[in-house]
N, C-alpha and C positions, 0 to 999 in steps of 0.2 A: 722856258720849255713847257709845253702843254702836257698835263698829266693824262695818261692813258687809263681808261677804265679797266678794271680787272677782267671783266667778261670779254673785252676786246683782246686782251693779252692771252686769255685761255683759247679764244678762237684762233689766234695765230699759232699757238701750240698745237691745236688739233689739225690745223691745215698742214703743218709740217709732218705730223704723224700720218695723216691720211695720204699725203703725197708719198712719203717713204714706203708705207705698207703697200700702196698700189705699185710703186716701182719694184718692190720685192715680190710682186705677184700675189699679194694677199688682198682679201676684201676686208673692209673695216666698217663696222656699224656701231652706232651709239647703243649703249645698254640702257634698259629701262631704269627709271629712277627707283632707287631702293634695291637694286641688284647687288650693290656692294662694289662695283667697279664702273669705270667710265665707258668702256667700249670693249668690243671683242674683235680680234683679228683672226681671220681664217685663211690658211695657206691653201694652195691648190691641192696639196696632199691631204688636207683635212685637219692639220694641226691647228688647234685653237689656243689663243693667248688671251687671257683676261687682262686688259690693260687698265692701269690706274695712271692717268696722265698727270704729270706734275710739270707745269710750265714755269721755268726758272728765268725770271726777267731781272730781278734785282737780288734779293736775298736768296742765298743758296746754301745756308747752313741749317735750315729746318724745313719741315713740311708737315702737313696735317692730313689725317684720315678722319672723315666724318661718318657717323652712323654705325650702328651695331653690325649690319651686314658687311660693310667695308672692313671693319676691324676683324670680324670672323674670317673673311676671305684672306685678308692680309696674313694672318698668323696660321691659318689651317688649310689653305688651298695652294698646292704645289704649282699650280698653273697660273699664278697671279704674278703679273709683271709690272714694274714701273717703267714708264717711258718718260725720261726727263727731256723736255724740249727746251733747249737753251736759246734764249733770245737776248741780244741780237745776233748771237753766233750762228744761228740757223743750223744747230747741231742737235741730234737726237741720240741719247744714250739709252740703250735697252739693258735693264738689269732684272734678274730674277729676284723677286721681293724677299723671300725668306733668307737666302744667303746674304743679301744686301743688308737686311736688318741686323743679322747676327754680327756682321762686321761693323756696322755703323752706329748701332745703339749700345750705349754703355749700360749693361745690366749690373746694378750695384747690389744685387741680392744673391745669396747663395741658393735660394729656393728656385724651383722650376717656374720660370715665368709663364711658359705655355700652360702648365697645369693650373696655375692660379688664374690666368686669364680665362681659361675654359670655364672654371668655376664661376668667375665673375659674369661671364656672358650668359651662362645658364641661369644664374640668379636674376640677372637683369631681364632676360626673356620671361622668366616666371613672374616677376613683379609686374612687368608690362601686361602680361596676359591676365593675371589675377585681379589687377586693379584698374585696368583700362587706361593706364598711363602710357604716354609715348615718350621714351627717352631717346634723345639724339646725342649720344656721346661723341666726343671729339678727342682724338689723341694727337698731340703735337710731338714730333720727333726732332730733337736736336741732333744732327749728325756729327760724328767725330771728325770726318773729313768733308769739308764743303764740296758741293757737286763740281764746281769748276776746278777746284784743286784735285779732286779725284780724276777728272778728265785729263788734266795735265800729267798726273802721275802715270796713268795708263798709257798715254800717248808717248811720254818721254822714255818709258821703259816697258815696251810691249812684251818682253819675255819674263817680266816680273810676275811671280805667282800670286802676289798679294790680292789681286782682283779677279783671279781666274775662277771660273765657275759661277761668277755672279754677273759681271759685265760681259754680255755675250757679243754685243757689237755696238759700234759708234759710227754714225753717219753724219755727213755734212752736206748741205745743199749749197752748191756753188752759185755765184752771181749770175751764171748763165743758165741756171735751172737744172743742173745735172747733179745727181746724188753720187757722192764719193764715199766709199767705205774707208774709215780711218783706222778701224780696229775690228777684229773679230772673225768669226767663222763664216 
C-alpha cells in the first residue's frame, strides 16, 4: 500500500471541513500563518469560530498544537474550536476546545494549570522580545479517550451527559455526497 504524504491527508481533512461548513451556511477561510489557528468559519448570523483542524487518519490518541499563539488561543480563547476530520470515515466532530481539554487531558498537579501557563507564556514572550529569539513551542496532548472511541461513546449513548457541552455536533459525508448529522444541535 502506498504511503500518503501528511500534507495530502491534511488537504483531505480541510476539504471535509470546507464542504461541511458550506453545507451549514458558513463561509470558511484559512487564517494567516502565526494567527494561532488554522481557519475561521463565519455563519450567516455573524458567529465566528476559530478552527484548529486535526485530521485523524491513523493515530487518534494524541494531537499537537504548535506555536505560542496557538497555545495562547487554545487555553485562553473561548471561541477556539477543534474540528476533528476522521479519515477514512469522512466524519467531522466539532468540539469546543477548552471543555474538551478539561475532559481529555489528565492534570496531575494540584496547582492552577492556566495560571502557570499564563506565566510561562508571558515569560516566553518577554525572552523572545528581549533577546530577539524565536521560540516555536509545541505541546503534545495524549488524550484520555481516543477520538474514535469518543465518537463511538457519543453515538452509542446520545443522552449521556459525559460529552455534553463539548461535542456540539458530529457530521458524516455519505458516499452520495450528502451530509448527515449524526449528533448535536
